[in-house]
C-alpha positions as a Markdown table, in Angstrom:
| # | Residue | x | y | z |
|---|---|---|---|---|
| 1 | Thr | -21.5 | 15.0 | 12.5 |
| 2 | Arg | -19.2 | 16.9 | 10.5 |
| 3 | Val | -16.4 | 17.2 | 12.1 |
| 4 | Ala | -13.0 | 15.0 | 11.4 |
| 5 | Arg | -10.1 | 14.5 | 14.0 |
| 6 | Leu | -7.9 | 12.6 | 11.1 |
| 7 | Ser | -4.6 | 10.8 | 12.6 |
| 8 | Pro | -2.4 | 8.7 | 10.8 |
| 9 | Arg | -2.9 | 5.4 | 10.8 |
| 10 | Ala | 0.7 | 4.4 | 11.3 |
| 11 | Ala | 3.6 | 5.9 | 12.8 |
| 12 | Gly | 5.8 | 7.8 | 11.3 |
| 13 | Tyr | 7.8 | 10.9 | 10.3 |
| 14 | Val | 6.0 | 14.1 | 8.5 |
| 15 | Trp | 7.5 | 14.2 | 5.1 |
| 16 | Arg | 5.1 | 17.7 | 3.4 |
| 17 | Val | 1.9 | 19.1 | 4.9 |
| 18 | Met | 0.3 | 20.4 | 1.8 |
| 19 | Lys | -2.6 | 22.2 | 4.0 |
| 20 | Arg | -2.6 | 24.9 | 6.6 |
| 21 | Gln | -5.3 | 26.4 | 8.7 |
| 22 | Gly | -7.9 | 28.3 | 6.7 |
| 23 | Asp | -7.7 | 26.2 | 3.7 |
| 24 | His | -10.3 | 24.7 | 2.5 |
| 25 | Val | -10.2 | 21.0 | 0.5 |
| 26 | Lys | -12.6 | 18.3 | -1.0 |
| 27 | Ala | -12.9 | 14.9 | -0.3 |
| 28 | Gly | -10.2 | 12.8 | -1.0 |
| 29 | Glu | -7.1 | 16.0 | -1.5 |
| 30 | Val | -4.1 | 14.7 | -0.1 |
| 31 | Leu | -3.0 | 16.7 | 4.0 |
| 32 | Ala | 0.1 | 15.8 | 4.6 |
| 33 | Leu | 2.6 | 12.8 | 3.5 |
| 34 | Leu | 4.0 | 10.5 | 6.9 |
| 35 | Asp | 7.1 | 8.6 | 5.6 |
| 36 | Ala | 6.1 | 5.9 | 7.5 |
| 37 | Ala | 8.1 | 2.1 | 7.6 |
| 38 | Glu | 5.3 | -0.4 | 8.6 |
| 39 | Val | 4.3 | 1.6 | 5.4 |
| 40 | Gly | 7.4 | 0.7 | 3.0 |
| 41 | Lys | 7.3 | -3.5 | 4.9 |
| 42 | Ala | 3.5 | -3.3 | 3.8 |
| 43 | Lys | 4.3 | -3.1 | 0.2 |
| 44 | Ala | 7.5 | -5.0 | 0.1 |
| 45 | Asp | 5.2 | -8.6 | 1.7 |
| 46 | Phe | 2.8 | -7.6 | -1.1 |
| 47 | Leu | 5.4 | -8.1 | -3.8 |
| 48 | Gln | 6.8 | -10.9 | -1.7 |
| 49 | Ala | 3.8 | -12.9 | -2.0 |
| 50 | Leu | 2.7 | -12.2 | -5.4 |
| 51 | Val | 5.6 | -13.7 | -6.3 |
| 52 | Gln | 5.8 | -17.1 | -4.5 |
| 53 | Ala | 1.9 | -17.0 | -5.9 |
| 54 | Arg | 3.6 | -16.6 | -9.4 |
| 55 | Leu | 6.0 | -19.1 | -8.5 |
| 56 | Arg | 3.3 | -22.0 | -7.1 |
| 57 | Arg | 1.5 | -21.3 | -9.5 |
| 58 | Thr | 4.1 | -22.2 | -12.5 |
| 59 | Ala | 5.6 | -25.2 | -10.3 |
| 60 | Ala | 1.7 | -26.3 | -10.5 |
| 61 | Glu | 1.2 | -26.1 | -13.7 |
| 62 | Asn | 4.5 | -27.4 | -15.0 |
| 63 | Leu | 3.8 | -30.4 | -12.6 |
| 64 | Arg | -0.4 | -31.4 | -14.1 |
| 65 | Thr | 0.6 | -30.7 | -17.7 |
| 66 | Ala | 3.6 | -33.6 | -17.0 |
| 67 | Gly | 0.5 | -35.9 | -17.1 |
| 68 | Gly | 1.3 | -39.4 | -15.3 |
| 69 | Val | 5.4 | -39.5 | -14.6 |
| 70 | Val | 4.5 | -36.8 | -11.7 |
| 71 | Pro | 2.8 | -38.9 | -8.4 |
| 72 | Glu | -1.0 | -37.7 | -7.5 |
| 73 | Pro | -0.2 | -36.5 | -4.1 |
| 74 | Lys | 3.2 | -34.6 | -5.3 |
| 75 | Arg | 0.6 | -32.8 | -7.7 |
| 76 | Arg | -2.2 | -32.2 | -4.7 |
| 77 | Glu | 1.4 | -30.9 | -2.6 |
| 78 | Ala | 1.6 | -28.6 | -5.5 |
| 79 | Glu | -2.2 | -27.4 | -5.9 |
| 80 | Ala | -2.2 | -27.0 | -1.5 |
| 81 | Ala | 0.9 | -24.4 | -1.9 |
| 82 | Val | -0.6 | -22.3 | -4.4 |
| 83 | Lys | -3.5 | -21.8 | -2.1 |
| 84 | Asp | -1.4 | -20.8 | 0.8 |
| 85 | Ala | 0.0 | -18.6 | -1.5 |
| 86 | Glu | -2.6 | -17.0 | -2.9 |
| 87 | Val | -4.0 | -16.8 | 0.7 |
| 88 | Arg | -0.8 | -14.9 | 1.9 |
| 89 | Leu | -1.4 | -12.7 | -1.5 |
| 90 | Leu | -4.7 | -11.4 | -0.5 |
| 91 | Gly | -3.8 | -10.6 | 3.6 |
| 92 | Ala | -1.0 | -9.2 | 2.0 |
| 93 | Glu | -3.5 | -7.2 | -0.2 |
| 94 | Gln | -5.9 | -6.5 | 3.2 |
| 95 | Ala | -2.6 | -4.8 | 5.2 |
| 96 | Leu | -2.3 | -2.2 | 1.9 |
| 97 | Leu | -5.8 | -1.8 | 2.1 |
| 98 | Asn | -5.6 | -1.1 | 6.2 |
| 99 | Leu | -3.8 | 1.5 | 5.5 |
| 100 | Gly | -6.0 | 3.5 | 3.4 |
| 101 | Leu | -3.5 | 2.5 | 0.3 |
| 102 | Pro | -5.7 | 1.7 | -2.9 |
| 103 | Val | -4.1 | -1.3 | -4.1 |
| 104 | Lys | -6.2 | -5.1 | -6.0 |
| 105 | Val | -3.8 | -7.9 | -6.5 |
| 106 | Gly | -6.3 | -8.8 | -9.9 |
| 107 | Asp | -4.4 | -5.3 | -11.4 |
| 108 | Phe | -0.6 | -6.5 | -11.5 |
| 109 | Glu | -2.0 | -10.7 | -12.4 |
| 110 | Lys | -0.3 | -10.2 | -15.9 |
| 111 | Ala | 2.7 | -6.5 | -14.8 |
| 112 | Thr | 6.1 | -7.1 | -14.9 |
| 113 | Leu | 7.8 | -7.6 | -11.8 |
| 114 | Glu | 9.7 | -4.1 | -12.6 |
| 115 | Met | 6.5 | -2.2 | -13.4 |
| 116 | Val | 4.4 | -3.6 | -9.8 |
| 117 | Val | 7.4 | -2.2 | -8.1 |
| 118 | Gln | 7.2 | 1.1 | -10.0 |
| 119 | Ser | 3.1 | 0.9 | -9.4 |
| 120 | Leu | 3.8 | 0.4 | -5.5 |
| 121 | Arg | 6.4 | 3.0 | -5.0 |
| 122 | Leu | 4.0 | 5.5 | -4.9 |
| 123 | Leu | 1.2 | 3.6 | -4.4 |
| 124 | Gly | -1.3 | 6.5 | -3.0 |
| 125 | Val | 0.3 | 9.6 | -3.7 |
| 126 | Pro | -0.5 | 12.2 | -6.0 |
| 127 | Glu | 1.4 | 12.3 | -9.2 |
| 128 | Gly | 3.6 | 15.7 | -10.4 |
| 129 | Leu | 4.3 | 17.1 | -6.5 |
| 130 | Asp | 7.4 | 19.6 | -6.2 |
| 131 | Gly | 10.6 | 18.1 | -5.2 |
| 132 | Leu | 9.1 | 14.4 | -5.0 |
| 133 | Asn | 10.7 | 12.3 | -7.5 |
| 134 | Ala | 9.2 | 9.0 | -9.0 |
| 135 | Ala | 12.5 | 7.3 | -9.4 |
| 136 | Thr | 14.6 | 8.0 | -5.7 |
| 137 | Ala | 11.2 | 8.3 | -4.1 |
| 138 | Thr | 10.5 | 6.2 | -0.8 |
| 139 | Ala | 8.2 | 3.6 | -0.9 |
| 140 | Asn | 7.3 | 4.3 | 3.0 |
| 141 | Leu | 5.2 | 7.2 | 1.8 |
| 142 | Leu | 1.6 | 7.5 | 3.4 |
| 143 | Pro | -1.0 | 10.3 | 2.5 |
| 144 | Val | -3.5 | 11.7 | 5.2 |
| 145 | Arg | -6.7 | 13.0 | 3.5 |
| 146 | Ala | -9.3 | 14.5 | 3.9 |
| 147 | Pro | -12.5 | 12.8 | 4.2 |
| 148 | Phe | -15.3 | 14.3 | 2.9 |
| 149 | Ala | -14.4 | 18.3 | 1.6 |
| 150 | Gly | -14.5 | 21.2 | 4.4 |
| 151 | Val | -12.5 | 24.1 | 5.8 |
| 152 | Leu | -9.7 | 22.5 | 8.0 |
| 153 | Val | -10.0 | 24.5 | 11.8 |
| 154 | Ser | -6.4 | 23.1 | 13.0 |
| 155 | Val | -3.7 | 21.8 | 11.9 |
| 156 | Asp | -1.2 | 20.5 | 14.3 |
| 157 | Val | 1.5 | 19.4 | 12.6 |
| 158 | Val | 5.2 | 20.4 | 11.0 |
| 159 | Gly | 7.4 | 18.9 | 8.2 |
| 160 | Gly | 10.2 | 16.5 | 9.7 |
| 161 | Glu | 8.0 | 15.5 | 13.2 |
| 162 | Val | 7.5 | 12.2 | 14.5 |
| 163 | Val | 3.4 | 11.0 | 14.7 |
| 164 | Glu | 2.6 | 8.1 | 16.4 |
| 165 | Thr | -1.2 | 6.7 | 15.0 |
| 166 | Gly | -4.1 | 8.1 | 17.3 |
| 167 | Lys | -2.1 | 11.7 | 17.3 |
| 168 | Val | -4.7 | 14.3 | 16.1 |
| 169 | Leu | -2.9 | 15.5 | 13.1 |
| 170 | Phe | -6.1 | 18.3 | 11.4 |
| 171 | Val | -9.3 | 19.3 | 12.7 |
């Protein structure tokens, strides 16, 4: 019950391996970073859904404040569009959570678009990694983390290797 075989949550290539066989690790510590296109797509989908939800809310609010000038069916249609956009946003949030990337829609409600892009770029990646420039780094990085504290008894991955989901990288 205290042995974990860690596989990536998405296919990609190994950007960097941070730990070696015999290393002691803490719970949640990053063992490796993968460059996975699926991660970049999930982040882009989240960003697009967030923008759409904001636009739909603004449009619905504008129709509400217009008073009796706008027909009731038009206002109901705008409210339905808001709900649809919010559902898509929650789905995009869930896709990131499924990849192990901690994100909450509420954290981005008041943020500017530029702030959201910066927050998403290195979501889940520890700060201060050597050779990682936050301004130019790919948004595809996905950390592989230790589920609990322990010792790595096997490391079966090297930087630059292409990996699929289900391939055991660390034990």
